[in-house]
C-alpha positions as CSV (number, residue, x, y, z in Angstrom):
1,M,0.0,0.0,0.0
2,P,1.5,3.4,-1.0
3,M,2.8,5.4,2.0
4,A,1.5,8.9,2.5
5,F,4.2,11.6,3.0
6,S,4.6,15.3,2.5
7,V,7.4,17.3,0.9
8,I,7.8,21.0,1.8
9,R,9.6,23.3,-0.6
10,S,11.5,25.9,1.6
11,S,13.3,27.9,-1.0
12,R,13.7,28.3,-4.8
13,G,16.0,30.7,-6.6
14,L,19.0,31.2,-8.9
15,I,22.5,30.5,-7.6
16,R,25.0,32.9,-9.3
17,P,28.8,32.6,-9.5
18,L,30.4,33.9,-6.3
19,E,32.8,36.1,-8.3
20,Q,32.5,38.1,-11.5
21,T,32.9,35.9,-14.6
22,P,33.5,36.5,-18.3
23,S,30.6,37.5,-20.5
24,G,29.9,37.0,-24.2
25,I,28.7,34.3,-26.5
26,L,30.2,30.8,-26.7
27,D,29.7,28.5,-29.7
28,L,28.9,24.8,-29.1
29,S,30.5,21.9,-30.8
30,V,29.1,20.0,-33.8
31,I,28.1,17.2,-31.5
32,D,26.6,19.5,-28.9
33,R,24.3,21.0,-31.6
34,L,22.8,17.7,-32.7
35,P,19.0,18.2,-32.6
36,V,18.5,14.9,-30.8
37,L,20.5,16.2,-27.8
38,R,18.0,19.1,-27.2
39,C,16.6,17.3,-24.1
40,N,17.1,17.4,-20.4
41,A,19.1,14.6,-18.7
42,R,17.7,13.9,-15.2
43,T,19.2,11.9,-12.3
44,L,18.5,11.3,-8.6
45,H,21.5,11.0,-6.3
46,V,20.7,9.4,-3.0
47,F,23.0,10.0,0.0
48,R,22.7,8.3,3.4
49,H,23.8,11.2,5.5
50,G,24.3,14.9,5.2
51,P,23.2,17.5,7.9
52,E,22.5,20.9,6.4
53,A,23.3,19.5,3.0
54,A,21.4,22.1,1.1
55,Q,23.3,25.0,2.6
56,V,26.7,23.3,2.1
57,I,25.9,22.4,-1.6
58,R,24.4,25.9,-2.2
59,E,27.7,27.6,-1.2
60,A,29.9,25.1,-3.0
61,L,27.8,25.5,-6.2
62,S,28.2,29.2,-6.2
63,K,32.0,28.8,-6.0
64,A,32.1,26.1,-8.6
65,L,30.2,28.2,-11.1
66,V,33.2,30.6,-11.2
67,P,35.4,28.3,-13.3
68,Y,32.3,26.6,-14.8
69,Y,30.7,30.0,-15.7
70,P,29.1,28.8,-19.0
71,L,26.7,26.7,-16.9
72,A,25.4,29.9,-15.3
73,G,24.5,31.3,-18.7
74,W,21.5,30.8,-21.0
75,L,21.0,28.9,-24.3
76,K,20.1,31.0,-27.2
77,E,19.8,30.6,-31.0
78,S,22.0,32.4,-33.4
79,S,20.6,34.1,-36.5
80,Q,21.4,30.8,-38.4
81,G,19.4,28.8,-35.9
82,Q,22.4,27.3,-34.1
83,L,22.4,27.0,-30.3
84,Q,24.9,29.0,-28.4
85,I,25.5,29.9,-24.8
86,E,25.2,33.5,-23.6
87,C,27.5,33.9,-20.6
88,S,25.3,36.1,-18.5
89,A,26.1,34.8,-15.0
90,Q,22.3,34.6,-14.4
91,G,22.9,31.4,-12.4
92,V,21.4,28.0,-12.0
93,L,18.0,27.1,-10.5
94,F,18.4,25.7,-7.0
95,V,15.4,24.3,-5.0
96,E,15.5,23.2,-1.4
97,A,12.9,20.9,0.2
98,S,12.3,18.5,3.1
99,A,10.3,15.4,3.5
100,D,8.6,13.9,6.6
101,C,9.8,10.3,6.0
102,T,13.1,8.4,5.9
103,L,15.2,7.0,3.1
104,D,14.5,3.5,4.5
105,T,10.9,3.8,3.4
106,M,11.1,5.6,0.1
107,Q,13.5,6.5,-2.4
108,V,16.8,18.5,-3.8
109,T,15.3,16.8,-0.6
110,Q,16.4,16.4,3.1
111,F,14.8,13.4,4.9
112,E,14.1,12.9,8.6
113,C,16.8,10.2,8.8
114,G,19.5,12.8,7.9
115,G,19.9,11.5,4.4
116,F,19.3,13.7,1.3
117,V,18.5,13.3,-2.4
118,I,19.8,15.6,-5.2
119,G,17.6,15.9,-8.2
120,L,19.8,17.0,-11.1
121,I,18.6,18.4,-14.4
122,F,21.2,19.1,-17.1
123,C,20.5,20.1,-20.7
124,H,22.3,17.5,-22.8
125,T,23.3,20.1,-25.3
126,I,25.7,21.6,-22.8
127,C,27.5,18.5,-21.6
128,D,27.2,14.7,-21.5
129,G,27.2,12.4,-18.4
130,L,31.0,12.6,-18.0
131,G,30.9,16.4,-18.1
132,A,28.0,16.6,-15.6
133,A,29.8,14.2,-13.3
134,Q,33.0,16.3,-13.6
135,F,31.1,19.4,-12.6
136,L,29.4,17.6,-9.6
137,N,32.8,16.3,-8.5
138,A,34.1,19.9,-8.6
139,V,31.2,21.0,-6.4
140,G,31.9,18.1,-4.0
141,E,35.6,19.0,-3.7
142,I,34.7,22.6,-2.9
143,A,32.1,21.5,-0.4
144,R,34.9,19.4,1.3
145,G,37.0,22.5,1.7
146,H,39.1,22.6,-1.5
147,E,39.9,26.1,-2.7
148,H,39.6,25.1,-6.3
149,P,38.6,22.0,-8.2
150,S,41.4,19.5,-8.9
151,T,40.5,19.5,-12.6
152,T,40.4,22.8,-14.4
153,P,37.4,22.9,-16.8
154,V,38.2,23.4,-20.5
155,W,35.6,24.7,-23.0
156,C,37.4,23.6,-26.2
157,R,34.2,23.1,-28.3
158,D,36.0,23.5,-31.6
159,F,37.7,20.1,-31.3
160,S,35.6,18.7,-34.2
161,P,35.4,21.0,-37.3
162,L,32.4,20.9,-39.5
163,P,32.5,18.5,-42.5
164,P,33.1,20.4,-45.8
165,Q,29.5,20.1,-47.0
166,Q,28.2,21.6,-43.7
167,E,30.8,24.4,-43.7
168,K,29.3,25.5,-47.0
169,M,25.8,25.4,-45.5
170,N,26.8,26.9,-42.2
171,T,25.6,30.4,-43.2
172,L,22.1,29.0,-44.1
173,P,19.4,28.2,-41.6
174,L,19.5,24.5,-40.9
175,L,16.3,22.5,-40.4
176,P,16.6,19.6,-37.9
177,P,16.1,16.1,-39.3
178,P,12.8,14.5,-38.5
179,M,12.7,12.9,-35.1
180,P,12.0,9.2,-34.9
181,N,8.5,8.2,-34.2
182,Y,9.2,5.4,-31.7
183,R,9.1,5.7,-28.0
184,L,11.6,3.8,-25.9
185,Q,10.6,2.4,-22.5
186,H,12.4,1.7,-19.2
187,A,13.7,-1.8,-18.6
188,N,15.7,-2.4,-15.4
189,I,17.5,-5.7,-14.8
190,D,19.3,-6.6,-11.5
191,I,22.3,-8.9,-11.8
192,S,24.0,-10.4,-8.7
193,L,27.8,-10.6,-8.2
194,D,27.6,-14.4,-8.5
195,Q,26.0,-14.1,-11.9
196,I,28.7,-11.6,-13.0
197,K,31.5,-13.9,-11.8
198,Q,29.9,-16.9,-13.5
199,V,29.9,-15.1,-16.9
200,K,33.5,-13.8,-16.4
201,T,34.7,-17.3,-15.5
202,E,32.9,-18.8,-18.5
203,F,34.6,-16.3,-20.8
204,H,38.0,-16.9,-19.2
205,D,37.7,-20.7,-19.4
206,S,36.7,-20.6,-23.1
207,T,39.2,-18.0,-24.3
208,G,41.9,-17.7,-21.7
209,Q,41.3,-14.0,-21.6
210,M,39.7,-11.6,-19.1
211,C,36.7,-9.5,-19.7
212,S,36.0,-6.4,-17.5
213,T,32.8,-4.7,-16.6
214,F,34.0,-1.5,-18.3
215,E,36.6,-1.1,-21.1
216,A,37.5,2.5,-22.1
217,L,39.3,3.8,-25.2
218,L,39.2,7.3,-26.7
219,E,41.4,8.3,-29.7
220,P,42.4,11.1,-30.1
221,P,42.3,12.2,-26.4
222,L,40.6,15.4,-25.5
223,P,42.2,17.9,-23.2
224,K,41.9,17.2,-19.5
225,G,38.9,19.1,-18.1
226,F,36.8,19.0,-21.2
227,Y,33.1,18.7,-20.2
228,G,31.2,18.9,-23.5
229,N,29.5,16.1,-25.4
230,C,31.9,13.6,-26.8
231,F,30.6,10.3,-28.2
232,F,30.3,8.5,-31.5
233,P,28.2,5.5,-32.5
234,V,29.7,2.0,-32.1
235,T,27.9,-0.6,-34.1
236,I,28.0,-4.4,-33.7
237,T,27.0,-6.0,-37.0
238,A,25.3,-9.4,-36.5
239,S,22.0,-10.8,-37.5
240,S,19.3,-11.4,-34.8
241,E,19.5,-15.1,-35.6
242,T,23.3,-15.1,-35.0
243,V,22.9,-13.4,-31.6
244,A,20.0,-15.6,-30.6
245,R,22.1,-18.8,-31.2
246,A,25.3,-17.4,-29.8
247,S,26.7,-18.3,-26.4
248,N,27.5,-15.7,-23.7
249,V,31.2,-16.0,-24.7
250,E,30.5,-15.3,-28.4
251,V,28.4,-12.3,-27.6
252,I,31.1,-10.9,-25.2
253,K,33.6,-11.3,-28.1
254,L,31.3,-9.3,-30.4
255,I,31.0,-6.5,-27.8
256,Q,34.7,-6.4,-27.1
257,E,35.4,-5.8,-30.8
258,A,33.2,-2.8,-31.1
259,K,32.2,-1.3,-27.8
260,E,32.8,2.0,-26.0
261,W,32.3,2.0,-22.2
262,G,32.9,4.8,-19.8
263,R,32.7,5.4,-16.1
264,L,30.6,8.6,-15.7
265,G,31.9,9.3,-12.2
266,F,28.6,10.1,-10.4
267,N,29.2,7.4,-7.9
268,Q,32.4,9.2,-6.7
269,V,30.8,12.6,-5.9
270,D,31.3,13.4,-2.2
271,Y,30.0,16.6,-0.6
272,G,31.7,15.7,2.7
273,W,29.6,12.7,3.9
274,G,30.7,10.0,1.5
275,P,29.6,9.0,-2.0
276,P,25.9,8.3,-2.9
277,V,24.4,5.0,-2.0
278,H,22.3,4.9,-5.1
279,I,21.9,6.8,-8.4
280,V,18.7,6.8,-10.4
281,P,18.7,7.9,-14.1
282,I,15.4,9.3,-15.4
283,Q,14.6,9.1,-19.0
284,G,15.2,12.4,-20.7
285,S,14.5,11.4,-24.3
286,S,12.2,8.7,-25.7
287,V,14.3,8.4,-28.9
288,I,17.8,8.1,-27.5
289,P,18.6,4.5,-26.5
290,V,20.6,4.3,-23.3
291,G,22.0,1.6,-21.1
292,I,23.6,2.5,-17.7
293,V,25.4,0.0,-15.5
294,G,25.1,1.1,-11.8
295,S,25.2,-0.4,-8.3
296,L,22.2,-1.9,-6.6
297,P,20.8,0.1,-3.7
298,L,22.3,-1.1,-0.4
299,P,22.2,-3.6,1.1
300,G,21.9,-5.3,-2.3
301,K,25.0,-6.5,-4.1
302,G,25.8,-6.7,-7.7
303,I,24.8,-4.3,-10.5
304,R,21.6,-2.8,-12.0
305,L,21.3,-2.4,-15.7
306,M,19.1,0.7,-16.1
307,T,18.1,1.1,-19.7
308,W,15.5,2.4,-22.2
309,C,16.2,0.6,-25.5
310,V,13.0,-1.1,-26.4
311,E,9.5,-0.1,-27.3
312,E,6.6,-1.0,-24.9
313,V,5.5,-4.0,-27.0
314,H,9.0,-5.5,-26.6
315,R,9.8,-4.5,-23.1
316,Q,8.6,-7.5,-21.1
317,P,9.9,-10.1,-23.6
318,F,13.2,-8.3,-23.4
319,I,13.3,-8.5,-19.6
320,D,12.2,-12.1,-19.6
321,Q,14.9,-13.0,-22.1
322,M,17.6,-11.2,-20.2
323,M,16.6,-13.0,-17.0
324,K,17.0,-16.3,-18.8
325,V,20.5,-15.4,-20.0
326,I,21.8,-14.3,-16.6
């Protein structure tokens, strides 16, 4: 039976950079400007403990927005219809609330048990998950007493020049391509540590090689501190019949040949009371397929695959099939 609880919003306003910051217009990269990224990425970050967390984070946020001043600006369209950032130091929206329940009974809000949840909304046009995590880690470092973030942010949005045909068209208004008409749905799958070990052992026994949960590779490297969008599609070419008949080992080999994993870094953010006990991604776009590997909420062990990659008609069959595999 659903539990009744109340949430009281105590304050709402803009948090501005603590010091004066540069003004002007900043261009976004070719990847940033993809129409499909004009959506908000939303996540919930659950922390077990944090007295006066809102005030601590509010002050750290104001300091972090000095080096990350573009985040305190506004998105605007150029005369050619391209998104840009107007560095106006207007600030970011910050809302403080409290709830009359504990984190043990329900999963930015302070709970009676002393825990708190941060609800984060980032426009995907400005930065990807890695960039958002980099910013949150900077806020966390300042909240813990650091004078400056350990990583200096770098804008560097001109790393990928326009293709020649787009350069010719850059002075003309660009119409976004038609958006897909499908709607992807959530499908979460919990996998225990024993199941992970079983698959890794099976792969090692068959190939003599190790397979890790994450394998990262990026060429060419971007400058340290870059927090814009940086990704490209990685495709595994195989018929559905081949995948259906393949063993776990054969599927892992396919993935290792053409995959791009990355650790976002949200699980390392620490505002002074330790990292989050759980992170919940919330679907921001129904047309961008996403799969996120995270930790199970304590005291659970193992991982949770949080994804939206199938339409509603295929969602339950997908979950059933995944549970058979693992």
